[in-house]
C-alpha positions as CSV (number, residue, x, y, z in Angstrom):
1,M,33.4,-13.7,-5.3
2,E,34.0,-12.4,-8.9
3,R,31.3,-13.7,-11.2
4,Y,33.6,-13.6,-14.3
5,P,36.8,-11.9,-15.3
6,E,36.4,-8.4,-16.7
7,N,38.2,-9.2,-19.9
8,T,35.8,-12.1,-20.8
9,N,34.7,-11.8,-24.4
10,I,31.3,-13.0,-25.5
11,T,29.8,-13.7,-29.0
12,L,26.4,-14.5,-30.5
13,D,27.5,-18.2,-30.5
14,D,27.9,-17.9,-26.7
15,F,24.4,-16.6,-26.5
16,N,22.9,-19.3,-28.6
17,T,24.7,-22.1,-26.7
18,C,24.6,-20.8,-23.1
19,G,21.3,-22.5,-22.2
20,W,19.1,-19.4,-21.6
21,R,16.0,-21.0,-23.1
22,E,16.4,-24.0,-20.8
23,S,16.7,-21.7,-17.9
24,L,13.4,-19.9,-18.7
25,E,11.7,-23.2,-19.2
26,E,12.7,-24.2,-15.7
27,A,11.4,-21.0,-14.2
28,R,8.5,-21.8,-11.8
29,R,6.5,-18.8,-12.9
30,E,6.5,-16.6,-15.9
31,D,7.7,-13.4,-14.2
32,Y,11.0,-11.6,-14.1
33,S,11.8,-12.7,-10.6
34,S,11.7,-16.4,-11.5
35,M,13.6,-15.7,-14.8
36,W,16.3,-13.9,-12.8
37,Q,16.6,-16.8,-10.3
38,Q,17.0,-19.5,-13.0
39,L,19.3,-17.5,-15.2
40,S,21.6,-16.6,-12.2
41,S,21.6,-20.2,-11.0
42,R,22.7,-21.5,-14.4
43,A,25.2,-18.6,-14.7
44,R,26.8,-19.6,-11.4
45,K,27.1,-23.2,-12.5
46,A,28.6,-22.2,-15.9
47,T,31.2,-20.0,-14.2
48,E,32.1,-22.6,-11.6
49,G,32.5,-25.2,-14.4
50,G,35.0,-23.0,-16.3
51,N,32.6,-21.9,-19.1
52,L,33.2,-18.2,-18.5
53,A,31.7,-16.9,-21.7
54,A,28.4,-18.7,-21.1
55,G,28.5,-17.6,-17.5
56,K,28.9,-13.9,-18.5
57,V,26.1,-14.1,-21.0
58,L,23.8,-15.6,-18.4
59,W,24.8,-13.2,-15.7
60,L,24.1,-10.2,-18.0
61,L,20.6,-11.6,-18.8
62,A,20.0,-12.4,-15.1
63,D,21.0,-8.8,-14.1
64,A,18.6,-7.5,-16.8
65,C,15.7,-9.6,-15.4
66,S,16.5,-8.8,-11.8
67,M,15.4,-5.1,-12.0
68,I,11.9,-4.1,-11.0
69,L,9.9,-2.2,-13.6
70,K,8.6,1.2,-12.4
71,P,6.6,2.5,-15.4
72,N,5.6,5.7,-13.7
73,S,9.1,7.0,-14.0
74,L,10.0,7.9,-17.6
75,N,13.7,8.6,-17.0
76,E,14.4,5.9,-14.4
77,P,11.9,3.1,-15.2
78,F,14.0,0.4,-13.4
79,A,14.8,-0.1,-9.8
80,P,17.0,-2.6,-7.9
81,C,15.1,-5.6,-6.5
82,M,17.2,-5.7,-3.4
83,V,19.0,-3.1,-1.3
84,T,20.8,-4.3,1.9
85,D,23.6,-3.0,4.0
86,G,24.5,-0.3,1.5
87,K,24.6,-2.8,-1.4
88,R,22.1,-3.3,-4.1
89,S,21.2,-5.5,-7.1
90,A,21.7,-4.5,-10.7
91,L,20.6,-1.1,-12.2
92,P,20.8,0.0,-15.9
93,E,23.9,2.1,-15.2
94,D,25.8,-1.0,-14.2
95,F,25.9,-2.2,-17.8
96,K,29.0,-1.2,-19.8
97,K,29.0,0.1,-23.4
98,E,30.0,-3.3,-24.7
99,D,27.2,-5.0,-22.8
100,I,24.6,-2.7,-24.4
101,E,26.2,-3.4,-27.8
102,F,25.9,-7.1,-27.1
103,F,22.2,-6.7,-26.0
104,S,21.4,-4.8,-29.3
105,K,22.8,-7.7,-31.3
106,I,20.8,-10.5,-29.5
107,I,17.4,-8.7,-29.6
108,P,16.4,-10.3,-33.0
109,L,17.4,-13.7,-31.6
110,I,15.2,-13.7,-28.5
111,D,11.9,-15.4,-29.1
112,E,10.7,-15.1,-25.4
113,P,8.5,-11.9,-25.3
114,K,9.3,-10.8,-21.7
115,L,13.0,-11.3,-22.1
116,C,13.1,-9.6,-25.5
117,A,11.0,-6.7,-24.1
118,R,13.3,-6.2,-21.2
119,I,16.5,-6.3,-23.3
120,S,15.0,-4.0,-25.9
121,D,13.9,-1.6,-23.2
122,I,17.3,-1.4,-21.6
123,V,19.0,-0.8,-25.0
124,W,16.4,1.9,-25.8
125,L,17.1,3.5,-22.5
126,L,20.9,3.4,-22.6
127,Q,22.2,3.4,-26.2
128,K,23.3,6.7,-27.5
129,P,22.0,7.9,-29.9
130,R,18.7,6.3,-29.2
131,N,17.2,4.0,-31.8
132,P,13.3,4.1,-31.9
133,Q,13.3,0.6,-33.3
134,N,14.4,-0.7,-29.9
135,A,11.4,1.0,-28.2
136,L,9.1,-0.5,-30.8
137,F,10.6,-4.0,-30.1
138,A,9.9,-3.4,-26.4
139,I,6.3,-2.2,-27.0
140,D,5.5,-5.1,-29.3
141,N,6.9,-7.7,-26.9
142,Y,5.3,-6.1,-23.9
143,R,1.9,-6.1,-25.5
144,S,2.2,-9.6,-26.8
145,I,2.0,-10.8,-23.1
146,E,-1.3,-12.5,-22.5
147,I,-3.6,-10.7,-20.1
148,I,-4.6,-13.1,-17.3
149,T,-5.3,-12.6,-13.6
150,E,-2.6,-14.9,-12.4
151,N,0.3,-13.1,-14.1
152,W,-1.2,-9.6,-14.0
153,I,-0.7,-9.4,-10.2
154,R,3.0,-10.3,-10.7
155,D,4.5,-8.0,-13.2
156,D,2.4,-8.2,-16.4
157,R,0.5,-5.1,-15.4
158,E,3.8,-3.1,-15.3
159,C,4.7,-4.5,-18.7
160,W,1.5,-3.3,-20.4
161,D,1.8,0.0,-18.5
162,R,5.4,0.4,-19.8
163,A,4.2,-0.3,-23.3
164,I,1.7,2.5,-23.1
165,Q,4.4,4.9,-21.6
166,L,6.7,4.1,-24.5
167,C,3.9,4.8,-27.0
168,L,3.3,8.1,-25.4
169,M,7.0,8.9,-25.6
170,L,7.3,8.0,-29.3
171,R,4.0,9.7,-30.1
172,A,3.5,9.4,-33.9
173,G,6.6,7.2,-34.1
174,A,4.6,4.5,-32.4
175,G,2.1,4.4,-35.3
176,E,-1.2,2.8,-34.3
177,R,0.2,0.8,-31.4
178,L,-1.4,2.9,-28.6
179,K,-4.9,2.5,-30.2
180,E,-4.3,-1.2,-30.6
181,I,-3.2,-1.5,-26.9
182,E,-6.3,0.4,-25.8
183,S,-8.5,-1.8,-28.0
184,K,-7.0,-5.0,-26.6
185,I,-7.4,-3.9,-22.9
186,L,-11.0,-2.9,-23.6
187,E,-11.6,-6.2,-25.2
188,K,-10.3,-8.2,-22.3
189,L,-12.1,-5.9,-19.8
190,K,-15.5,-6.5,-21.5
191,E,-14.8,-10.3,-21.8
192,S,-13.8,-10.6,-18.2
193,K,-15.9,-12.9,-15.9
194,P,-16.3,-13.1,-12.1
195,E,-13.8,-15.9,-11.9
196,D,-11.2,-13.4,-13.2
197,G,-11.4,-11.7,-9.8
198,Y,-10.1,-8.1,-9.9
199,L,-8.9,-8.2,-13.5
200,A,-11.6,-6.0,-14.9
201,N,-11.0,-3.5,-12.1
202,W,-7.3,-3.5,-12.8
203,L,-7.7,-3.0,-16.5
204,A,-10.2,-0.1,-15.9
205,D,-7.7,1.5,-13.6
206,L,-4.9,1.2,-16.2
207,L,-7.1,2.8,-18.8
208,S,-8.1,5.6,-16.4
209,K,-4.4,6.2,-15.5
210,H,-3.6,7.0,-19.1
211,H,-6.9,8.7,-20.0
212,L,-7.8,5.9,-22.4
213,G,-11.2,4.4,-23.1
214,A,-12.9,7.8,-23.6
215,K,-15.3,6.4,-26.2
216,D,-16.3,3.5,-24.1
217,K,-16.8,5.2,-20.7
218,K,-20.4,4.1,-20.3
219,D,-19.7,0.6,-21.4
220,I,-16.9,0.3,-18.9
221,A,-19.0,1.6,-16.1
222,E,-21.8,-0.8,-16.9
223,K,-19.4,-3.8,-17.0
224,L,-17.9,-2.8,-13.7
225,E,-21.4,-2.4,-12.2
226,L,-22.4,-5.8,-13.6
227,L,-19.5,-7.5,-11.8
228,A,-20.1,-5.5,-8.6
229,T,-23.7,-6.8,-8.6
230,F,-22.5,-10.4,-9.0
231,F,-20.1,-10.1,-6.1
232,E,-22.6,-8.4,-4.0
233,E,-25.3,-11.0,-4.6
234,S,-22.8,-13.8,-3.9
235,G,-21.7,-12.3,-0.6
236,D,-18.2,-11.1,-1.7
237,L,-18.8,-7.6,-0.3
238,R,-15.1,-6.7,-0.4
239,R,-14.9,-7.1,-4.2
240,A,-18.3,-5.6,-4.6
241,K,-17.3,-2.4,-2.9
242,D,-14.1,-2.1,-5.0
243,Y,-16.1,-2.6,-8.2
244,L,-18.8,-0.2,-7.1
245,D,-16.0,2.4,-6.4
246,A,-14.6,1.9,-9.9
247,A,-18.1,1.9,-11.5
248,S,-18.9,5.2,-9.7
249,E,-15.7,6.8,-11.1
250,W,-16.4,5.7,-14.7
251,Y,-20.1,6.8,-14.5
252,K,-18.7,10.2,-13.4
253,K,-16.4,10.2,-16.4
254,S,-19.4,9.6,-18.6
255,E,-21.2,12.5,-16.9
256,D,-23.9,10.4,-15.4
257,A,-23.8,11.9,-11.9
258,E,-27.1,10.1,-10.9
259,Q,-25.8,6.6,-11.6
260,S,-22.4,7.5,-10.1
261,T,-24.3,8.4,-6.9
262,V,-26.3,5.1,-7.0
263,M,-23.0,3.3,-6.9
264,I,-21.9,5.3,-3.9
265,V,-25.1,4.4,-2.1
266,R,-24.8,0.7,-2.9
267,N,-21.2,0.8,-1.7
268,A,-22.2,2.4,1.6
269,E,-24.9,-0.2,2.1
270,C,-22.3,-3.0,1.5
271,W,-20.5,-1.6,4.5
272,V,-23.8,-1.8,6.5
273,K,-24.3,-5.4,5.4
274,E,-20.8,-6.2,6.6
275,A,-21.6,-4.5,9.9
276,I,-24.8,-6.5,10.4
277,A,-23.0,-9.7,9.5
278,R,-20.2,-9.1,12.1
279,Q,-22.9,-8.5,14.8
280,A,-24.7,-11.7,13.8
281,D,-21.6,-13.9,13.6
282,I,-21.0,-16.8,15.8
283,N,-18.2,-14.8,17.3
284,P,-19.7,-11.3,17.0
285,S,-17.6,-8.1,17.1
286,N,-19.5,-4.9,17.7
287,M,-16.2,-3.0,17.6
288,V,-15.6,-4.1,14.0
289,A,-19.3,-3.4,13.2
290,A,-19.0,0.1,14.6
291,S,-16.0,0.8,12.3
292,F,-18.1,-0.6,9.3
293,Y,-21.0,1.8,10.2
294,E,-18.5,4.6,10.3
295,S,-17.2,3.7,6.9
296,A,-20.7,3.7,5.5
297,I,-21.3,7.2,6.9
298,H,-18.0,8.4,5.3
299,K,-19.1,6.9,2.0
300,Y,-22.5,8.7,2.2
301,R,-20.8,12.0,2.9
302,T,-19.1,11.8,-0.5
303,I,-22.4,12.2,-2.3
304,P,-22.8,15.6,-3.9
305,R,-25.2,17.9,-1.9
306,A,-27.4,18.4,-4.9
307,L,-28.2,14.7,-5.0
308,R,-28.5,14.0,-1.2
309,D,-32.3,14.7,-0.9
310,I,-33.1,12.2,-3.7
311,H,-31.4,9.4,-1.7
312,K,-32.4,10.7,1.7
313,V,-28.8,10.8,2.7
314,E,-29.1,12.9,5.9
315,E,-31.8,10.6,7.3
316,R,-29.7,7.6,6.5
317,I,-26.6,9.1,8.1
318,A,-28.6,9.8,11.3
319,E,-29.8,6.2,11.4
320,L,-26.3,4.9,10.8
321,R,-24.9,7.1,13.6
322,R,-27.4,5.6,16.0
323,L,-26.4,2.0,14.9
324,M,-22.7,2.9,15.2
325,N,-23.2,4.3,18.7
326,E,-25.1,1.2,19.8
327,A,-22.4,-1.0,18.4
328,G,-19.7,1.1,20.1
329,E,-21.5,0.9,23.4
330,N,-21.9,-2.9,23.1
331,S,-18.2,-3.2,22.1
332,L,-17.2,-2.3,25.6
333,N,-18.5,-5.6,26.9
334,E,-16.2,-7.4,24.4
335,M,-13.0,-5.8,25.6
336,G,-10.6,-7.5,27.9
337,Q,-8.9,-5.8,30.8
338,I,-5.2,-5.6,31.3
339,T,-3.9,-4.9,34.8
340,S,-0.5,-4.4,36.4
341,G,0.7,-4.8,39.9
342,P,0.3,-1.9,42.4
343,I,2.8,1.0,42.6
344,D,4.2,1.9,46.0
345,I,3.8,5.7,46.4
346,T,4.3,5.8,50.1
347,E,7.4,8.0,49.8
348,L,5.5,10.5,47.7
349,I,2.6,10.7,50.2
350,E,4.9,11.1,53.2
351,K,6.8,13.9,51.4
352,S,3.6,15.8,50.5
353,I,2.2,15.5,54.0
354,K,5.5,16.7,55.5
355,A,5.4,19.7,53.3
356,V,2.2,21.1,54.7
357,K,1.9,19.6,58.2
358,G,2.6,21.6,61.4
359,I,2.8,25.0,59.8
360,E,0.4,28.0,59.5
361,L,-2.4,27.8,57.0
362,T,-1.0,30.6,54.7
363,E,2.4,29.0,54.5
364,A,0.8,25.5,54.1
365,L,-1.2,26.8,51.1
366,L,2.0,28.2,49.6
367,H,3.7,24.9,49.9
368,F,0.6,23.1,48.6
369,A,0.5,25.3,45.5
370,N,4.1,24.4,44.6
371,L,3.8,20.6,45.1
372,Y,3.4,20.2,41.3
373,R,5.0,22.8,39.1
374,G,3.4,21.5,35.9
375,A,4.3,19.2,33.1
376,R,7.6,19.5,31.2
377,A,6.6,18.9,27.6
378,E,10.1,18.2,26.3
379,K,10.8,15.6,29.0
380,I,7.5,13.9,28.3
381,R,8.2,13.9,24.6
382,S,11.7,12.5,25.1
383,F,10.3,9.7,27.3
384,S,7.5,8.9,24.8
385,L,10.0,8.6,22.0
386,E,12.1,6.3,24.1
387,M,9.1,4.1,24.8
388,I,8.1,3.9,21.2
389,R,11.6,2.9,20.1
390,N,12.2,0.4,23.0
391,H,8.7,-1.1,22.6
392,P,7.8,-0.7,18.9
393,L,5.2,-3.4,18.8
394,Q,2.6,-1.3,20.7
395,S,3.0,1.5,18.1
396,L,3.1,-0.6,14.9
397,F,-0.7,-0.7,14.7
398,A,-3.3,2.0,14.5
399,A,-5.5,2.4,17.6
400,T,-9.0,3.7,18.3
401,H,-9.8,5.2,21.6
402,I,-13.4,4.7,22.9
403,S,-15.2,6.6,25.6
404,S,-17.1,5.0,28.5
405,D,-20.3,5.2,26.4
406,G,-18.8,3.5,23.4
407,R,-18.1,6.6,21.3
408,V,-14.9,6.9,19.2
409,I,-13.1,9.9,20.7
410,A,-9.7,9.6,19.1
411,K,-7.7,7.6,16.5
412,K,-4.0,7.0,16.4
413,P,-2.2,6.0,13.2
414,A,0.4,3.2,13.0
415,A,4.0,4.2,13.7
416,D,6.0,5.7,10.9
417,L,8.7,7.7,12.7
418,G,10.4,8.5,9.4
419,G,7.3,9.6,7.6
420,E,4.8,12.4,7.6
421,N,2.7,11.2,10.5
422,Q,5.5,11.2,13.0
423,E,3.9,13.8,15.2
424,A,0.5,12.1,15.0
425,V,2.1,9.0,16.5
426,I,4.1,10.7,19.2
427,W,1.4,13.1,20.4
428,P,-1.1,10.4,21.7
429,E,1.8,8.7,23.5
430,M,2.7,12.1,25.1
431,I,-0.9,12.6,26.2
432,K,-1.0,9.1,27.7
433,H,2.1,9.6,29.8
434,Y,0.9,13.1,30.8
435,G,-2.3,11.5,32.1
436,M,-0.4,8.9,34.0
437,E,1.8,11.6,35.5
438,L,-1.3,13.7,36.6
439,N,-2.9,10.6,38.2
440,L,0.3,10.0,40.2
441,V,0.6,13.6,41.2
442,V,-3.0,13.7,42.4
443,Q,-2.9,10.4,44.3
444,G,0.6,10.9,45.7
445,D,1.0,14.6,46.2
446,I,-2.2,16.7,46.0
447,W,-4.8,14.6,47.7
448,P,-2.8,13.6,50.8
449,A,-1.6,17.2,51.4
450,L,-5.2,18.5,50.9
451,E,-6.5,16.1,53.5
452,V,-3.9,17.5,56.0
453,I,-4.8,21.1,55.2
454,R,-8.5,20.4,55.6
455,Q,-8.1,19.0,59.1
């Protein structure tokens, strides 16, 4: 259905009276997705009601808000929010020259920061020649967005990230804006509390990404360590580990290798605490505990060799290996058994016996040697691929293979047949089917024929 006729003309009065403010007030959340939904809903009603000018204005605003911000890309910072059946939602190139001219006129009239930032950013990106003032409008509106955890996980992080990118693009043309943004992020990071969750971690990550916060590296590391300690003492080991990771990196930036190593040790011991907790749980899982011990060992291995003796790393790794092996062995008792019905191989057995029975020994041995001519790799690969595609559920998840004594002997990644780990998924499946084939050959061909020859 056509949203509005191509020749529909719009003016500033149409913008002022179309109801865009009311739409944003009705948005359930202060993010672009909610803004897009409300603007498009009102646009549809306006168009259906015959108010084509208002409908066009609202549709243009809705399309602008629908795009996903990708601040890592300087030349293509916006992506469609939906792509289905060869169709997609709006992209910047969909806007016509007159649409961009209209956007440039309404920028001073928009008093909602996120909408003004988005429209200014689009105009900066598309208008030729570029006007740096539009980039400055975008920066100032992006950085006016309040930094709070609830909205940071939606799209506020991308807004602040984009503001930094635009400052870097404008260089001196951005004035003191980059320093002011850095100062604001540092202020919020240092003020953050445990109830803010991951906010301090996210802010530190944003500073690190753009090589900001150089003068405050030690303060940042200490703040992250302080929050890590709180979460560790309160039993929130997942957050504690993430904060210890971040603190370690910032101590490393501040050239405090010893304290960075202390963070790694504490992180590893958090994994150990989780392992012990899983073993002592009402419903214990030694399998999970074994994987936690393994993670602790991997974490210890990241400690620089020059500092390993100080923290007795090798001795601790040896102890954790023992605990991991014990947990792995105990995990065998937790596994259920899946069985299938018997397979009738009578025909195979009769065929193999017939091949060697009633003939001289030399000829019998010749027939025996040719009962199985070896695996055909391409056939097994083709069959394995067919099984993965026909029964995708079994390959969607990563798998760990454990020996009879509880040791981890192999790991299989989750299926991603279009990605880089395609062979890593197919190969274990091929080995599995090759093993099944060998078992069938031994039981149905080799062993029955060998019994006849030995008589």
